[in-house]
N, CA, C and O atoms as a GROMACS GRO file, in nm:
protein
  196
    1MET      N    1   0.084  -0.118   0.000
    1MET     CA    2   0.000   0.000   0.000
    1MET      C    3   0.089   0.125   0.000
    1MET      O    4   0.189   0.132   0.071
    2ILE      N    5   0.051   0.222  -0.080
    2ILE     CA    6   0.130   0.345  -0.092
    2ILE      C    7   0.094   0.438   0.023
    2ILE      O    8  -0.023   0.459   0.055
    3ASP      N    9   0.196   0.492   0.084
    3ASP     CA   10   0.178   0.579   0.199
    3ASP      C   11   0.127   0.718   0.155
    3ASP      O   12   0.182   0.776   0.061
    4ASN      N   13   0.026   0.769   0.220
    4ASN     CA   14  -0.031   0.900   0.185
    4ASN      C   15   0.068   1.013   0.209
    4ASN      O   16   0.065   1.114   0.138
    5PHE      N   17   0.155   0.998   0.308
    5PHE     CA   18   0.254   1.101   0.336
    5PHE      C   19   0.351   1.117   0.219
    5PHE      O   20   0.383   1.230   0.180
    6SER      N   21   0.398   1.006   0.163
    6SER     CA   22   0.492   1.015   0.050
    6SER      C   23   0.422   1.072  -0.073
    6SER      O   24   0.484   1.145  -0.150
    7LEU      N   25   0.295   1.039  -0.094
    7LEU     CA   26   0.221   1.100  -0.205
    7LEU      C   27   0.205   1.250  -0.184
    7LEU      O   28   0.220   1.327  -0.279
    8GLY      N   29   0.177   1.291  -0.063
    8GLY     CA   30   0.162   1.433  -0.032
    8GLY      C   31   0.291   1.510  -0.053
    8GLY      O   32   0.291   1.620  -0.109
    9ILE      N   33   0.402   1.453  -0.009
    9ILE     CA   34   0.533   1.518  -0.025
    9ILE      C   35   0.567   1.532  -0.174
    9ILE      O   36   0.606   1.640  -0.218
   10SER      N   37   0.553   1.425  -0.250
   10SER     CA   38   0.592   1.431  -0.392
   10SER      C   39   0.502   1.527  -0.470
   10SER      O   40   0.552   1.604  -0.552
   11HIS      N   41   0.373   1.523  -0.447
   11HIS     CA   42   0.284   1.614  -0.518
   11HIS      C   43   0.302   1.758  -0.470
   11HIS      O   44   0.289   1.851  -0.550
   12GLY      N   45   0.330   1.778  -0.344
   12GLY     CA   46   0.356   1.912  -0.293
   12GLY      C   47   0.481   1.973  -0.356
   12GLY      O   48   0.482   2.092  -0.388
   13LEU      N   49   0.585   1.893  -0.373
   13LEU     CA   50   0.707   1.943  -0.435
   13LEU      C   51   0.686   1.975  -0.583
   13LEU      O   52   0.740   2.074  -0.634
   14MET      N   53   0.606   1.893  -0.651
   14MET     CA   54   0.574   1.925  -0.792
   14MET      C   55   0.492   2.052  -0.802
   14MET      O   56   0.512   2.132  -0.894
   15LEU      N   57   0.400   2.073  -0.710
   15LEU     CA   58   0.320   2.195  -0.708
   15LEU      C   59   0.408   2.317  -0.681
   15LEU      O   60   0.390   2.421  -0.743
   16LEU      N   61   0.502   2.304  -0.589
   16LEU     CA   62   0.594   2.413  -0.559
   16LEU      C   63   0.681   2.447  -0.680
   16LEU      O   64   0.704   2.564  -0.709
   17ALA      N   65   0.731   2.345  -0.750
   17ALA     CA   66   0.812   2.369  -0.869
   17ALA      C   67   0.731   2.438  -0.978
   17ALA      O   68   0.780   2.530  -1.042
   18ALA      N   69   0.607   2.394  -0.998
   18ALA     CA   70   0.522   2.458  -1.098
   18ALA      C   71   0.493   2.602  -1.060
   18ALA      O   72   0.490   2.689  -1.147
   19TRP      N   73   0.472   2.629  -0.933
   19TRP     CA   74   0.444   2.764  -0.886
   19TRP      C   75   0.562   2.857  -0.915
   19TRP      O   76   0.543   2.969  -0.963
   20TYR      N   77   0.683   2.810  -0.886
   20TYR     CA   78   0.801   2.893  -0.912
   20TYR      C   79   0.824   2.913  -1.062
   20TYR      O   80   0.868   3.021  -1.103
   21LEU      N   81   0.797   2.812  -1.143
   21LEU     CA   82   0.814   2.827  -1.287
   21LEU      C   83   0.714   2.926  -1.345
   21LEU      O   84   0.748   3.004  -1.434
   22LEU      N   85   0.592   2.924  -1.297
   22LEU     CA   86   0.490   3.015  -1.350
   22LEU      C   87   0.510   3.158  -1.304
   22LEU      O   88   0.457   3.250  -1.366
   23ARG      N   89   0.585   3.181  -1.198
   23ARG     CA   90   0.611   3.316  -1.147
   23ARG      C   91   0.727   3.384  -1.217
   23ARG      O   92   0.754   3.501  -1.190
   24ARG      N   93   0.796   3.316  -1.307
   24ARG     CA   94   0.911   3.376  -1.375
   24ARG      C   95   0.869   3.494  -1.460
   24ARG      O   96   0.766   3.488  -1.528
   25ARG      N   97   0.946   3.601  -1.457
   25ARG     CA   98   0.915   3.721  -1.534
   25ARG      C   99   0.936   3.702  -1.683
   25ARG      O  100   0.867   3.764  -1.764
   26ASP      N  101   1.029   3.617  -1.722
   26ASP     CA  102   1.058   3.598  -1.863
   26ASP      C  103   0.971   3.491  -1.928
   26ASP      O  104   0.999   3.450  -2.041
   27LEU      N  105   0.868   3.445  -1.860
   27LEU     CA  106   0.781   3.342  -1.914
   27LEU      C  107   0.705   3.390  -2.036
   27LEU      O  108   0.689   3.315  -2.133
   28ASP      N  109   0.657   3.514  -2.034
   28ASP     CA  110   0.579   3.567  -2.145
   28ASP      C  111   0.660   3.653  -2.240
   28ASP      O  112   0.603   3.715  -2.330
   29HIS      N  113   0.789   3.657  -2.224
   29HIS     CA  114   0.874   3.741  -2.308
   29HIS      C  115   0.957   3.653  -2.399
   29HIS      O  116   1.031   3.566  -2.352
   30GLU      N  117   0.946   3.676  -2.528
   30GLU     CA  118   1.027   3.603  -2.624
   30GLU      C  119   1.113   3.703  -2.700
   30GLU      O  120   1.061   3.789  -2.771
   31ALA      N  121   1.242   3.692  -2.684
   31ALA     CA  122   1.333   3.787  -2.747
   31ALA      C  123   1.356   3.749  -2.893
   31ALA      O  124   1.356   3.631  -2.928
   32SER      N  125   1.376   3.849  -2.975
   32SER     CA  126   1.406   3.824  -3.115
   32SER      C  127   1.554   3.790  -3.129
   32SER      O  128   1.632   3.816  -3.037
   33PRO      N  129   1.594   3.731  -3.241
   33PRO     CA  130   1.736   3.698  -3.259
   33PRO      C  131   1.827   3.821  -3.255
   33PRO      O  132   1.942   3.811  -3.212
   34ARG      N  133   1.775   3.936  -3.300
   34ARG     CA  134   1.858   4.058  -3.292
   34ARG      C  135   1.882   4.099  -3.149
   34ARG      O  136   1.991   4.146  -3.116
   35ASP      N  137   1.782   4.082  -3.062
   35ASP     CA  138   1.801   4.117  -2.921
   35ASP      C  139   1.905   4.026  -2.857
   35ASP      O  140   1.987   4.072  -2.777
   36GLU      N  141   1.904   3.900  -2.890
   36GLU     CA  142   2.000   3.806  -2.833
   36GLU      C  143   2.142   3.835  -2.881
   36GLU      O  144   2.237   3.822  -2.804
   37ALA      N  145   2.157   3.875  -3.008
   37ALA     CA  146   2.290   3.902  -3.061
   37ALA      C  147   2.349   4.030  -3.003
   37ALA      O  148   2.471   4.044  -2.994
   38ALA      N  149   2.264   4.123  -2.963
   38ALA     CA  150   2.312   4.251  -2.912
   38ALA      C  151   2.353   4.243  -2.765
   38ALA      O  152   2.425   4.331  -2.717
   39LYS      N  153   2.310   4.140  -2.695
   39LYS     CA  154   2.344   4.129  -2.553
   39LYS      C  155   2.491   4.091  -2.536
   39LYS      O  156   2.542   4.004  -2.607
   40PRO      N  157   2.558   4.155  -2.443
   40PRO     CA  158   2.697   4.116  -2.419
   40PRO      C  159   2.703   3.983  -2.344
   40PRO      O  160   2.613   3.948  -2.267
   41ARG      N  161   2.808   3.911  -2.368
   41ARG     CA  162   2.824   3.784  -2.299
   41ARG      C  163   2.881   3.808  -2.160
   41ARG      O  164   2.968   3.893  -2.141
   42GLY      N  165   2.831   3.733  -2.066
   42GLY     CA  166   2.877   3.744  -1.928
   42GLY      C  167   2.990   3.647  -1.900
   42GLY      O  168   3.064   3.607  -1.989
   43ARG      N  169   3.000   3.612  -1.776
   43ARG     CA  170   3.103   3.521  -1.731
   43ARG      C  171   3.081   3.382  -1.791
   43ARG      O  172   2.967   3.336  -1.795
   44TRP      N  173   3.185   3.315  -1.836
   44TRP     CA  174   3.184   3.182  -1.896
   44TRP      C  175   3.100   3.176  -2.022
   44TRP      O  176   3.045   3.070  -2.055
   45GLY      N  177   3.088   3.287  -2.094
   45GLY     CA  178   3.020   3.287  -2.222
   45GLY      C  179   2.869   3.287  -2.217
   45GLY      O  180   2.804   3.278  -2.321
   46ARG      N  181   2.810   3.297  -2.097
   46ARG     CA  182   2.666   3.298  -2.084
   46ARG      C  183   2.614   3.440  -2.104
   46ARG      O  184   2.683   3.537  -2.074
   47ARG      N  185   2.494   3.450  -2.155
   47ARG     CA  186   2.430   3.580  -2.170
   47ARG      C  187   2.354   3.611  -2.043
   47ARG      O  188   2.276   3.529  -1.994
   48ASP      N  189   2.377   3.731  -1.990
   48ASP     CA  190   2.307   3.771  -1.868
   48ASP      C  191   2.165   3.808  -1.899
   48ASP      O  192   2.138   3.870  -2.001
   49ALA      N  193   2.073   3.771  -1.809
   49ALA     CA  194   1.931   3.801  -1.831
   49ALA      C  195   1.896   3.942  -1.789
   49ALA      O  196   1.781   3.983  -1.800
   0.00000   0.00000   0.00000
């Protein structure tokens, strides 16, 4: 039998992850290729947001 506590923990963590992903500011913003090319590269070649 599956323990209700383990189901609650796993589903709670998935809900928390979904909540944080949906709160991201860049979720509804899609940059054009020109915007990406104009951004300077940061440390280790990554583009800063």
